[in-house]
All heavy atoms as an XYZ file, in Angstrom:
857
protein
N      -7.860     -6.771     21.810
C      -8.253     -7.418     20.510
C      -8.444     -6.352     19.482
O      -8.868     -5.278     19.774
C      -9.566     -8.147     20.767
C     -10.107     -8.850     19.581
S      -9.021    -10.156     19.069
C      -9.829    -10.770     17.622
N      -8.016     -6.687     18.288
C      -8.246     -5.768     17.144
C      -9.663     -5.660     16.742
O     -10.481     -6.499     16.999
C      -7.430     -6.303     15.911
C      -5.918     -6.298     16.167
O      -5.405     -5.253     16.458
N      -5.330     -7.473     16.063
N      -9.961     -4.586     16.003
C     -11.284     -4.425     15.452
C     -11.464     -5.439     14.319
O     -10.442     -5.898     13.743
C     -11.464     -3.040     14.836
C     -11.501     -1.927     15.913
O     -12.050     -2.200     16.980
N     -11.033     -0.837     15.553
N     -12.651     -5.803     14.021
C     -12.937     -6.739     12.946
C     -13.458     -6.007     11.707
O     -13.466     -6.601     10.646
C     -13.898     -7.801     13.385
C     -13.347     -8.754     14.409
N     -13.641     -8.630     15.757
C     -12.482     -9.761     14.293
C     -12.881     -9.577     16.419
N     -12.243    -10.265     15.532
N     -13.947     -4.860     11.882
C     -14.577     -4.106     10.769
C     -13.940     -2.758     10.576
O     -13.767     -2.048     11.578
C     -16.059     -3.967     10.961
C     -16.743     -5.309     11.164
C     -17.035     -5.842     12.380
C     -17.095     -6.089     10.026
C     -17.678     -7.051     12.587
C     -17.731     -7.330     10.232
C     -17.979     -7.811     11.508
N     -13.698     -2.413      9.326
C     -13.110     -1.064      9.057
C     -13.854     -0.390      7.921
O     -14.346     -1.057      7.003
C     -11.635     -1.284      8.649
C     -10.798     -1.932      9.710
C     -10.707     -3.322      9.756
C     -10.159     -1.155     10.690
C      -9.997     -3.928     10.757
C      -9.436     -1.745     11.689
C      -9.332     -3.165     11.726
O      -8.616     -3.738     12.676
N     -13.851      0.936      7.876
C     -14.429      1.726      6.774
C     -13.265      2.484      6.170
O     -12.573      3.155      6.894
C     -15.454      2.709      7.352
C     -16.764      2.048      7.839
C     -17.482      1.263      6.776
O     -17.591      1.758      5.634
N     -17.937      0.083      7.109
N     -13.131      2.357      4.822
C     -12.021      3.012      4.123
C     -12.035      4.494      4.416
O     -11.005      5.029      4.608
C     -12.022      2.692      2.622
C     -10.998      3.436      1.895
C     -11.759      1.115      2.449
N     -13.209      5.105      4.418
C     -13.242      6.536      4.598
C     -12.670      6.920      5.933
O     -11.931      7.941      6.067
C     -14.726      7.024      4.536
C     -15.379      6.873      3.246
C     -15.910      5.413      3.004
O     -15.995      4.688      3.948
O     -16.132      5.082      1.861
N     -12.912      6.121      7.007
C     -12.355      6.418      8.314
C     -10.813      6.214      8.289
O     -10.115      6.932      8.909
C     -13.004      5.562      9.399
C     -14.401      5.899      9.606
O     -14.826      6.955      9.340
N     -15.163      4.901     10.155
N     -10.363      5.176      7.627
C      -8.908      4.930      7.537
C      -8.250      6.040      6.777
O      -7.152      6.515      7.196
C      -8.629      3.619      6.762
C      -9.145      2.364      7.502
C      -9.016      1.191      6.606
C      -8.509      2.170      8.873
N      -8.841      6.627      5.766
C      -8.284      7.727      4.959
C      -8.191      8.974      5.953
O      -7.095      9.609      5.914
C      -9.109      8.092      3.775
C      -9.084      6.959      2.793
C      -8.655      9.400      3.133
C     -10.132      7.045      1.659
N      -9.165      9.271      6.702
C      -9.123     10.335      7.604
C      -8.002     10.193      8.642
O      -7.242     11.124      8.903
C     -10.523     10.555      8.334
C     -11.527     11.301      7.514
C     -12.663     11.767      8.359
N     -13.503     10.596      8.880
C     -14.449     10.007      8.129
N     -14.704     10.465      6.955
N     -15.140      9.038      8.693
N      -7.830      9.000      9.204
C      -6.808      8.769     10.142
C      -5.372      8.883      9.464
O      -4.519      9.418     10.063
C      -6.962      7.338     10.721
C      -8.171      7.147     11.582
C      -8.367      5.732     12.018
O      -7.388      4.968     12.165
N      -9.587      5.275     12.224
N      -5.286      8.309      8.265
C      -3.997      8.489      7.601
C      -3.624      9.951      7.311
O      -2.549     10.371      7.544
C      -4.027      7.696      6.249
C      -2.747      7.750      5.417
C      -2.822      8.927      4.469
O      -3.847      9.282      3.891
N      -1.602      9.536      4.343
N      -4.615     10.693      6.830
C      -4.390     12.099      6.560
C      -4.032     12.872      7.834
O      -3.141     13.669      7.795
C      -5.563     12.727      5.826
C      -5.723     12.220      4.418
C      -6.995     12.685      3.760
O      -7.983     13.130      4.438
N      -7.013     12.599      2.447
N      -4.736     12.591      8.935
C      -4.458     13.252     10.167
C      -3.045     12.946     10.730
O      -2.423     13.732     11.421
C      -5.519     12.867     11.217
N      -2.526     11.737     10.377
C      -1.205     11.342     10.841
C      -0.110     12.110     10.153
O       1.013     12.212     10.686
C      -0.992      9.871     10.545
O      -0.671      9.527      9.209
N      -0.387     12.635      8.939
C       0.612     13.352      8.154
C       1.688     12.450      7.573
O       2.687     12.955      7.018
N       1.457     11.150      7.614
C       2.404     10.269      6.962
C       1.702      9.517      5.809
O       0.476      9.334      5.825
C       2.817      9.165      8.004
C       3.642      9.836      9.170
C       3.997      8.794     10.115
N       5.108      9.280     10.899
C       5.845      8.604     11.739
N       5.577      7.325     11.838
N       6.791      9.125     12.467
N       2.498      9.021      4.843
C       1.879      8.356      3.716
C       1.306      6.959      4.079
O       0.382      6.530      3.346
C       2.975      8.215      2.698
C       4.267      8.425      3.426
C       3.937      9.187      4.644
N       1.771      6.316      5.124
C       1.346      4.955      5.438
C       0.771      4.932      6.809
O       1.353      5.503      7.820
C       2.494      3.966      5.351
C       2.066      2.521      5.609
C       1.246      1.797      4.674
C       2.414      1.877      6.773
C       0.874      0.537      4.905
C       2.011      0.593      7.027
C       1.242     -0.077      6.111
O       0.896     -1.358      6.341
N      -0.434      4.314      7.030
C      -1.033      4.093      8.352
C      -1.388      2.608      8.510
O      -2.217      2.170      7.764
C      -2.287      4.935      8.499
C      -3.117      4.707      9.729
C      -2.425      5.404     10.902
C      -4.535      5.186      9.611
N      -0.688      2.001      9.473
C      -1.119      0.590      9.718
C      -2.326      0.597     10.567
O      -2.451      1.348     11.580
C       0.062     -0.079     10.551
C      -0.233     -1.521     10.848
C       0.881     -2.176     11.602
O       1.838     -2.683     10.882
O       0.828     -2.146     12.815
N      -3.326     -0.239     10.226
C      -4.582     -0.309     11.021
C      -4.863     -1.639     11.567
O      -5.763     -1.849     12.346
C      -5.749      0.230     10.174
C      -6.117     -0.610      9.020
C      -6.917     -1.766      9.059
C      -5.611     -0.315      7.722
C      -7.232     -2.441      7.957
C      -5.910     -1.028      6.623
C      -6.721     -2.094      6.766
N      -4.012     -2.661     11.221
C      -4.210     -4.012     11.761
C      -2.893     -4.690     11.911
O      -2.034     -4.623     10.996
C      -5.102     -4.851     10.798
C      -5.206     -6.312     11.125
C      -6.115     -6.439     12.387
C      -5.767     -7.087      9.972
N      -2.657     -5.370     13.052
C      -1.451     -6.149     13.232
C      -1.781     -7.391     14.071
O      -2.286     -7.238     15.188
C      -0.380     -5.330     13.938
C       0.853     -6.097     14.366
C       1.958     -5.254     14.843
N       2.574     -4.521     13.760
C       3.601     -4.955     12.963
N       4.045     -6.124     13.179
N       4.031     -4.204     11.974
N      -1.573     -8.501     13.497
C      -1.659     -9.795     14.189
C      -0.396    -10.528     13.719
O       0.241    -10.176     12.752
C      -2.941    -10.557     13.877
C      -4.170     -9.855     14.407
C      -3.149    -10.839     12.391
N       0.007    -11.608     14.462
C       1.268    -12.294     13.996
C       1.346    -12.697     12.576
O       2.304    -12.631     11.890
C       1.332    -13.469     14.952
C       0.595    -13.046     16.175
C      -0.541    -12.197     15.674
N       0.232    -13.184     12.020
C       0.174    -13.695     10.642
C       0.194    -12.682      9.574
O       0.507    -12.935      8.407
C      -0.974    -14.698     10.490
N      -0.242    -11.464      9.924
C      -0.427    -10.401      8.867
C      -0.463     -9.059      9.472
O      -0.829     -8.920     10.687
C      -1.603    -10.661      7.999
C      -2.888    -10.448      8.647
S      -4.349    -10.652      7.530
C      -4.239     -9.097      6.653
N      -0.220     -7.984      8.690
C      -0.544     -6.573      9.086
C      -1.111     -5.947      7.816
O      -0.976     -6.400      6.722
C       0.698     -5.883      9.550
O       1.739     -5.876      8.490
N      -1.858     -4.848      8.076
C      -2.511     -4.194      6.997
C      -2.521     -2.630      7.205
O      -2.431     -2.222      8.417
C      -3.999     -4.585      6.854
N      -2.470     -1.902      6.134
C      -2.470     -0.460      6.240
C      -3.044      0.171      4.979
O      -3.396     -0.469      4.053
N      -3.106      1.538      5.076
C      -3.499      2.313      3.950
C      -2.231      3.131      3.545
O      -1.551      3.581      4.376
C      -4.705      3.248      4.161
C      -6.004      2.388      4.217
C      -4.586      4.087      5.337
N      -2.066      3.281      2.226
C      -0.852      3.977      1.733
C      -1.411      4.993      0.713
O      -2.129      4.676     -0.182
C       0.018      2.923      1.050
C       1.424      3.496      0.613
C       2.123      4.372      1.384
C       1.994      3.055     -0.576
C       3.392      4.835      0.995
C       3.230      3.459     -0.957
C       3.931      4.356     -0.176
O       5.228      4.728     -0.584
N      -1.053      6.254      0.932
C      -1.454      7.348      0.027
C      -0.293      8.027     -0.573
O       0.682      8.455      0.109
C      -2.307      8.346      0.875
C      -2.792      9.551      0.033
C      -3.782      9.415     -0.839
C      -2.154     10.730      0.177
C      -4.210     10.496     -1.564
C      -2.541     11.832     -0.584
C      -3.595     11.693     -1.498
N      -0.272      8.193     -1.904
C       0.717      8.965     -2.601
C       0.022     10.010     -3.469
O      -0.773      9.645     -4.326
C       1.514      7.972     -3.516
C       2.430      6.998     -2.742
C       2.879      5.912     -3.674
C       3.575      7.696     -2.131
N       0.262     11.274     -3.273
C      -0.360     12.320     -4.012
C       0.177     12.310     -5.532
O       1.287     11.849     -5.756
C       0.070     13.584     -3.380
C       0.705     13.281     -2.122
C       1.100     11.829     -2.215
N      -0.669     12.840     -6.430
C      -0.299     12.932     -7.783
C       1.114     13.587     -7.901
O       1.292     14.597     -7.187
C      -1.343     13.799     -8.478
C      -1.059     14.067     -9.962
C      -2.148     14.952    -10.567
C      -1.765     15.392    -11.983
N      -2.821     16.220    -12.562
N       1.903     13.006     -8.770
C       3.266     13.587     -8.994
C       4.278     13.242     -7.928
O       5.460     13.654     -8.063
N       3.897     12.606     -6.840
C       4.914     12.294     -5.798
C       5.799     11.159     -6.173
O       5.615     10.504     -7.159
C       4.106     12.067     -4.474
O       3.443     10.859     -4.605
N       6.770     10.908     -5.283
C       7.707      9.789     -5.503
C       7.500      8.731     -4.388
O       7.402      9.137     -3.225
C       9.174     10.341     -5.366
O       9.318     11.338     -6.376
C      10.190      9.198     -5.559
N       7.430      7.519     -4.764
C       7.295      6.416     -3.851
C       8.713      5.994     -3.397
O       9.437      5.454     -4.165
C       6.574      5.235     -4.541
C       6.404      3.997     -3.687
O       6.691      4.084     -2.459
O       5.901      3.037     -4.229
N       9.029      6.225     -2.107
C      10.344      5.949     -1.622
C      10.559      4.623     -0.874
O      11.564      4.468     -0.146
N       9.599      3.704     -1.071
C       9.687      2.457     -0.339
C      10.862      1.582     -0.857
O      11.291      1.726     -1.996
C       8.377      1.694     -0.252
C       7.959      1.202     -1.680
C       6.623      0.481     -1.487
O       6.407     -0.345     -0.572
N       5.633      0.720     -2.364
N      11.293      0.742      0.019
C      12.346     -0.260     -0.339
C      11.793     -1.679     -0.080
O      10.707     -1.847      0.494
C      13.636      0.025      0.507
O      13.303     -0.036      1.860
N      12.484     -2.641     -0.575
C      11.988     -4.063     -0.420
C      11.671     -4.418      1.079
O      12.346     -3.932      1.967
C      13.146     -4.942     -0.967
C      13.866     -4.024     -1.876
C      13.781     -2.641     -1.313
N      10.700     -5.242      1.204
C      10.219     -5.713      2.534
C      10.692     -7.151      2.701
O      10.887     -7.864      1.757
C       8.749     -5.601      2.715
C       8.173     -4.262      2.297
N       8.322     -3.101      3.044
C       7.543     -3.835      1.161
C       7.749     -2.073      2.445
N       7.263     -2.501      1.267
N      10.717     -7.588      3.942
C      11.115     -8.930      4.271
C       9.865     -9.905      4.223
O      10.006    -11.104      4.277
C      11.681     -9.096      5.735
C      12.924     -8.290      5.864
C      14.026     -8.727      4.917
O      14.329     -9.898      4.844
N      14.569     -7.791      4.123
N       8.682     -9.334      3.924
C       7.433    -10.096      3.968
C       6.810     -9.984      2.524
O       7.036     -9.115      1.820
C       6.381     -9.473      4.915
C       6.914     -9.337      6.317
C       7.836     -8.109      6.529
O       7.796     -7.170      5.733
O       8.660     -8.130      7.462
N       5.966    -11.060      2.214
C       5.173    -10.973      1.023
C       4.132     -9.888      1.250
O       3.728     -9.552      2.393
C       4.402    -12.257      0.814
C       5.286    -13.426      0.327
O       6.350    -13.140     -0.306
O       4.989    -14.587      0.596
N       3.664     -9.283      0.149
C       2.810     -8.148      0.157
C       1.780     -8.143     -0.894
O       2.037     -8.535     -2.015
C       3.715     -6.901      0.078
C       3.062     -5.560      0.215
C       4.084     -4.449      0.132
O       5.241     -4.639     -0.357
O       3.769     -3.318      0.555
N       0.604     -7.739     -0.552
C      -0.539     -7.502     -1.537
C      -1.012     -6.099     -1.468
O      -1.084     -5.512     -0.340
C      -1.703     -8.439     -1.209
C      -1.465     -9.865     -1.334
S      -1.559    -10.535     -3.052
C      -3.171    -10.065     -3.606
N      -1.282     -5.541     -2.580
C      -1.853     -4.190     -2.722
C      -3.240     -4.345     -3.343
O      -3.387     -5.057     -4.356
C      -1.030     -3.292     -3.565
C       0.349     -2.901     -3.094
C       1.456     -3.524     -3.499
C       0.470     -1.820     -2.264
C       2.726     -3.158     -3.094
C       1.700     -1.393     -1.772
C       2.827     -2.100     -2.206
O       4.084     -1.708     -1.765
N      -4.177     -3.480     -2.892
C      -5.457     -3.337     -3.652
C      -5.574     -1.848     -3.856
O      -5.594     -1.051     -2.885
C      -6.566     -3.867     -2.808
C      -7.905     -3.551     -3.494
C      -8.355     -4.224     -4.610
C      -8.731     -2.485     -3.049
C      -9.546     -3.908     -5.264
C      -9.901     -2.131     -3.664
C     -10.297     -2.881     -4.754
O     -11.460     -2.558     -5.449
N      -5.582     -1.434     -5.083
C      -5.747     -0.014     -5.356
C      -7.183      0.417     -5.254
O      -8.141     -0.062     -6.019
C      -5.208      0.301     -6.848
C      -5.416      1.752     -7.137
C      -3.767     -0.129     -7.017
N      -7.447      1.303     -4.319
C      -8.799      1.826     -3.999
C      -9.124      2.909     -5.029
O     -10.253      2.957     -5.614
C      -8.903      2.336     -2.631
C     -10.243      2.959     -2.336
C      -8.597      1.236     -1.592
N      -8.191      3.837     -5.306
C      -8.441      4.899     -6.232
C      -7.061      5.443     -6.707
O      -6.054      5.251     -6.129
C      -9.198      6.000     -5.568
O      -8.474      6.556     -4.420
N      -7.133      6.106     -7.875
C      -5.967      6.753     -8.468
C      -5.441      5.950     -9.669
O      -5.918      4.883    -10.018
N      -4.422      6.520    -10.307
C      -3.738      5.909    -11.422
C      -2.270      6.127    -11.380
O      -1.803      7.231    -10.981
C      -4.276      6.534    -12.729
C      -5.687      6.178    -13.070
C      -6.078      6.750    -14.362
C      -7.480      6.435    -14.725
N      -7.970      6.983    -15.934
N      -1.479      5.065    -11.669
C      -0.010      5.156    -11.639
C       0.503      3.923    -12.370
O      -0.273      3.148    -12.998
C       0.478      5.081    -10.163
N       1.806      3.814    -12.385
C       2.503      2.634    -12.907
C       3.191      1.977    -11.732
O       3.507      2.648    -10.705
C       3.461      3.009    -14.011
C       2.793      3.504    -15.214
C       3.773      3.826    -16.338
C       2.883      4.342    -17.508
N       3.703      4.327    -18.760
N       3.441      0.732    -11.871
C       4.201      0.031    -10.817
C       5.268     -0.880    -11.409
O       5.011     -1.481    -12.441
C       3.279     -0.829     -9.909
C       4.057     -1.481     -8.741
S       2.991     -2.012     -7.524
C       4.052     -2.037     -6.128
N       6.452     -0.866    -10.798
C       7.547     -1.685    -11.189
C       7.746     -2.665    -10.116
O       7.841     -2.359     -8.975
C       8.786     -0.852    -11.399
N       7.875     -3.946    -10.452
C       8.273     -5.036     -9.614
C       9.405     -5.754    -10.343
O       9.180     -6.399    -11.300
C       7.116     -6.022     -9.258
C       5.918     -5.258     -8.746
C       7.614     -7.123     -8.381
C       4.671     -6.120     -8.658
N      10.626     -5.558     -9.876
C      11.789     -6.031    -10.618
C      11.782     -5.369    -12.014
O      11.607     -4.127    -12.128
N      11.914     -6.188    -13.033
C      11.856     -5.684    -14.396
C      10.455     -5.615    -15.024
O      10.280     -5.136    -16.186
C      12.755     -6.610    -15.303
N       9.426     -5.992    -14.266
C       8.065     -6.021    -14.743
C       7.431     -4.649    -14.447
O       7.494     -4.176    -13.299
C       7.329     -7.177    -14.063
C       5.960     -7.359    -14.678
C       5.310     -8.671    -14.048
O       5.919     -9.338    -13.252
O       4.124     -8.842    -14.358
N       6.668     -4.096    -15.413
C       5.953     -2.824    -15.215
C       4.543     -2.989    -15.677
O       4.276     -3.725    -16.658
C       6.656     -1.769    -16.084
C       8.094     -1.465    -15.697
N       8.442     -0.376    -14.903
C       9.176     -2.155    -15.935
C       9.728     -0.418    -14.729
N      10.232     -1.493    -15.318
N       3.635     -2.288    -14.997
C       2.225     -2.296    -15.393
C       1.539     -1.027    -14.950
O       1.933     -0.429    -13.923
C       1.540     -3.536    -14.731
N       0.495     -0.707    -15.676
C      -0.358      0.391    -15.263
C      -1.277     -0.181    -14.146
O      -1.708     -1.361    -14.281
C      -1.243      0.812    -16.398
C      -0.498      1.598    -17.431
O       0.242      2.468    -17.046
O      -0.716      1.374    -18.638
N      -1.554      0.678    -13.094
C      -2.437      0.270    -12.029
C      -3.493      1.346    -11.853
O      -3.208      2.548    -12.024
C      -1.680     -0.094    -10.708
C      -0.780     -1.258    -10.952
C      -0.950      1.125    -10.241
N      -4.669      0.935    -11.470
C      -5.815      1.877    -11.245
C      -6.770      1.202    -10.305
O      -6.588      0.039     -9.885
C      -6.495      2.197    -12.539
N      -7.844      1.936     -9.954
C      -8.830      1.412     -9.017
C      -9.204     -0.002     -9.421
O      -9.513     -0.298    -10.603
C     -10.101      2.269     -8.924
N      -9.150     -0.976     -8.485
C      -9.509     -2.331     -8.718
C      -8.312     -3.216     -8.965
O      -8.464     -4.476     -8.969
N      -7.145     -2.689     -9.227
C      -5.937     -3.504     -9.412
C      -5.531     -4.179     -8.157
O      -5.574     -3.613     -7.000
C      -4.735     -2.607     -9.860
O      -4.970     -2.084    -11.141
N      -5.095     -5.405     -8.287
C      -4.584     -6.231     -7.181
C      -3.187     -6.650     -7.567
O      -2.960     -7.145     -8.637
C      -5.465     -7.466     -6.950
C      -4.853     -8.348     -5.745
C      -6.899     -7.095     -6.558
N      -2.227     -6.387     -6.670
C      -0.815     -6.544     -7.016
C      -0.161     -7.373     -5.908
O      -0.310     -7.104     -4.742
C      -0.144     -5.138     -7.049
C      -0.874     -4.212     -8.028
C       1.304     -5.345     -7.414
C      -0.757     -2.841     -7.642
N       0.610     -8.375     -6.355
C       1.332     -9.242     -5.426
C       2.843     -8.911     -5.603
O       3.358     -8.878     -6.701
C       1.143    -10.755     -5.719
C       2.126    -11.602     -4.885
C       2.038    -11.704     -3.574
C       3.123    -12.268     -5.516
C       2.880    -12.522     -2.800
C       4.030    -13.054     -4.853
C       3.886    -13.165     -3.405
N       3.580     -8.734     -4.456
C       4.986     -8.483     -4.453
C       5.550     -9.480     -3.426
O       5.261     -9.424     -2.262
C       5.298     -7.030     -4.009
C       6.864     -6.807     -3.956
C       4.619     -6.052     -4.901
N       6.442    -10.329     -3.955
C       7.061    -11.263     -3.061
C       8.109    -10.610     -2.211
O       8.658     -9.618     -2.501
C       7.762    -12.477     -3.901
C       8.761    -12.074     -4.833
C       8.238    -11.645     -6.211
O       7.108    -11.690     -6.513
O       9.122    -11.262     -7.011
N       8.396    -11.227     -1.070
C       9.327    -10.730     -0.094
C      10.692    -10.431     -0.781
O      11.126    -11.162     -1.679
C       9.575    -11.750      0.986
N      11.277     -9.345     -0.369
C      12.566     -8.847     -0.868
C      12.643     -8.350     -2.259
O      13.713     -7.984     -2.812
C      13.662     -9.945     -0.606
C      13.713    -10.410      0.767
C      14.751    -11.437      1.044
C      14.725    -11.904      2.468
N      15.595    -13.043      2.699
N      11.547     -8.294     -3.037
C      11.509     -7.784     -4.402
C      11.594     -6.305     -4.387
O      10.890     -5.614     -3.672
C      10.254     -8.305     -5.096
N      12.413     -5.722     -5.345
C      12.374     -4.246     -5.556
C      11.092     -3.903     -6.196
O      10.612     -4.601     -7.138
C      13.540     -3.902     -6.540
C      14.930     -4.032     -5.974
C      15.297     -2.827     -5.069
O      14.603     -1.788     -5.145
O      16.261     -2.980     -4.302
N      10.405     -2.917     -5.667
C       9.135     -2.476     -6.235
C       8.827     -1.026     -5.813
O       9.343     -0.561     -4.813
C       7.975     -3.342     -5.756
C       7.711     -3.348     -4.275
N       8.632     -3.876     -3.301
C       6.797     -2.779     -3.522
C       8.221     -3.694     -2.093
N       7.119     -3.001     -2.162
N       8.026     -0.360     -6.714
C       7.672      1.015     -6.355
C       6.612      1.476     -7.371
O       6.534      1.001     -8.520
C       8.772      1.971     -6.309
C       9.453      2.345     -7.556
C      10.675      3.279     -7.373
N      11.400      3.459     -6.191
C      11.983      2.617     -5.382
N      11.992      1.382     -5.597
N      12.687      2.878     -4.294
N       5.742      2.370     -6.877
C       4.774      3.085     -7.764
C       5.573      4.204     -8.423
O       6.412      4.876     -7.784
C       3.605      3.601     -6.988
C       2.764      2.499     -6.415
C       2.864      2.192     -5.087
C       1.776      1.913     -7.138
C       2.054      1.133     -4.580
C       0.995      0.858     -6.670
C       1.107      0.508     -5.304
N       5.238      4.549     -9.624
C       5.850      5.727    -10.286
C       4.809      6.335    -11.293
O       3.750      5.667    -11.503
C       7.155      5.397    -10.918
C       7.084      4.448    -12.108
C       7.090      4.900    -13.432
C       6.948      3.027    -11.902
C       7.041      4.053    -14.490
C       6.897      2.174    -13.010
C       6.858      2.666    -14.296
O       6.818      1.834    -15.343
N       5.156      7.384    -11.922
C       4.315      8.064    -12.836
C       2.799      8.172    -12.242
O       1.842      7.758    -12.833
C       4.247      7.389    -14.189
C       3.511      8.211    -15.291
O       3.364      9.436    -15.073
O       3.090      7.605    -16.298
N       2.775      8.704    -11.045
C       1.528      8.794    -10.291
C       0.677      9.926    -10.912
O       0.930     11.077    -10.628
C       1.795      8.957     -8.791
C       2.610      7.774     -8.249
C       0.439      9.127     -8.038
C       3.196      7.977     -6.910
N      -0.331      9.564    -11.694
C      -1.119     10.556    -12.514
C      -2.292     11.007    -11.776
O      -2.848     12.090    -12.118
C      -1.477      9.858    -13.843
C      -0.267      9.414    -14.656
C      -0.680      8.823    -16.060
N      -1.477      7.671    -15.970
C      -1.047      6.456    -15.676
N       0.233      6.235    -15.431
N      -1.821      5.395    -15.710
N      -2.775     10.307    -10.814
C      -3.848     10.745     -9.929
C      -3.530     10.346     -8.538
O      -2.855      9.339     -8.343
C      -5.210      9.981    -10.356
C      -5.683     10.426    -11.688
C      -7.019      9.670    -12.067
O      -7.549      8.979    -11.187
O      -7.422      9.815    -13.166
N      -3.992     11.030     -7.546
C      -3.787     10.696     -6.091
C      -4.049      9.199     -5.958
O      -5.146      8.708     -6.467
C      -4.730     11.437     -5.191
C      -4.372     12.909     -5.020
O      -3.309     13.302     -5.548
O      -5.189     13.614     -4.422
N      -3.086      8.485     -5.371
C      -3.147      6.992     -5.281
C      -3.475      6.538     -3.909
O      -2.697      6.923     -2.990
C      -1.837      6.464     -5.834
C      -1.749      4.950     -5.992
C      -2.685      4.538     -7.124
C      -0.335      4.506     -6.295
N      -4.479      5.763     -3.701
C      -4.797      5.218     -2.394
C      -4.851      3.754     -2.549
O      -5.595      3.160     -3.352
C      -6.152      5.759     -1.897
C      -6.602      5.191     -0.578
C      -5.721      5.615      0.629
C      -8.043      5.535     -0.262
N      -4.026      3.046     -1.690
C      -3.982      1.572     -1.791
C      -4.106      1.005     -0.378
O      -3.669      1.525      0.598
C      -2.697      1.043     -2.447
C      -2.648      1.522     -3.916
C      -1.481      1.490     -1.728
N      -4.772     -0.148     -0.351
C      -4.728     -0.999      0.850
C      -3.578     -1.912      0.725
O      -3.318     -2.461     -0.370
C      -6.066     -1.876      1.005
C      -7.313     -1.076      1.240
C      -8.528     -1.938      1.228
C      -7.286     -0.310      2.563
N      -2.866     -2.111      1.828
C      -1.574     -2.886      1.779
C      -1.722     -4.006      2.853
O      -2.150     -3.714      3.971
C      -0.394     -1.993      2.184
C       0.909     -2.826      2.074
C      -0.332     -0.800      1.276
N      -1.375     -5.197      2.420
C      -1.408     -6.374      3.319
C      -0.045     -7.131      3.317
O       0.446     -7.449      2.278
C      -2.501     -7.350      2.930
C      -3.797     -6.700      2.792
C      -4.283     -6.155      1.599
C      -4.716     -6.680      3.848
C      -5.524     -5.543      1.464
C      -5.990     -6.011      3.754
C      -6.321     -5.478      2.514
N       0.511     -7.303      4.493
C       1.847     -7.982      4.646
C       1.519     -9.331      5.284
O       0.783     -9.361      6.253
C       2.724     -7.202      5.521
C       3.268     -5.935      4.905
C       2.720     -4.705      5.258
C       4.372     -5.982      4.041
C       3.250     -3.544      4.666
C       4.870     -4.825      3.466
C       4.319     -3.617      3.803
N       2.210    -10.364      4.884
C       2.149    -11.670      5.527
C       3.572    -12.310      5.544
O       4.149    -12.405      4.511
C       1.175    -12.587      4.822
N       4.047    -12.586      6.724
C       3.481    -12.324      8.056
C       3.547    -10.825      8.324
O       3.924    -10.076      7.432
C       4.410    -13.110      9.043
C       5.763    -13.108      8.303
C       5.375    -13.231      6.831
N       3.167    -10.404      9.504
C       3.080     -8.968      9.845
C       4.492     -8.316      9.494
O       5.519     -8.913      9.718
C       2.777     -8.779     11.322
N       4.407     -7.108      8.955
C       5.597     -6.392      8.635
C       6.455     -6.117      9.867
O       5.955     -5.740     10.932
C       5.227     -5.029      7.985
C       6.463     -4.270      7.569
C       6.070     -2.854      6.947
O       5.040     -2.312      7.313
O       6.872     -2.364      6.184
N       7.767     -6.390      9.706
C       8.657     -6.135     10.767
C       8.875     -4.571     10.842
O       9.146     -4.031      9.835
C      10.003     -6.845     10.580
C       9.844     -8.346     10.776
C      11.137     -9.048     10.401
C      10.971    -10.541     10.587
N      10.077    -11.185      9.715
N       8.784     -4.001     12.029
C       8.974     -2.605     12.133
C      10.355     -2.260     12.656
O      11.032     -2.870     13.329
C       7.955     -2.041     13.102
C       6.524     -2.379     12.699
S       5.970     -1.717     11.164
C       5.232     -0.150     11.641
């Protein structure tokens, strides 16, 4: 059984220890969740997903493109990306930490 409670600080430590920008911390058939970290000035190399996706920006500042739509994002921003949509963070002005939720669970 999965854990029911998580602390963002612990997830950040686990993500940093993994050496990868994305760390999945929850997977059930209906959804999956992870933390995604992009350092200031980095490039977001993700490609479209087969699942709907929600982001919650925990900290940092950047811009995000979803198709032709662009917006500034910062702590507190909630972003919806429909399945198969081109999207990426860019102009990352401060280290960016986001919680990511896929529904259904992201296909690996």
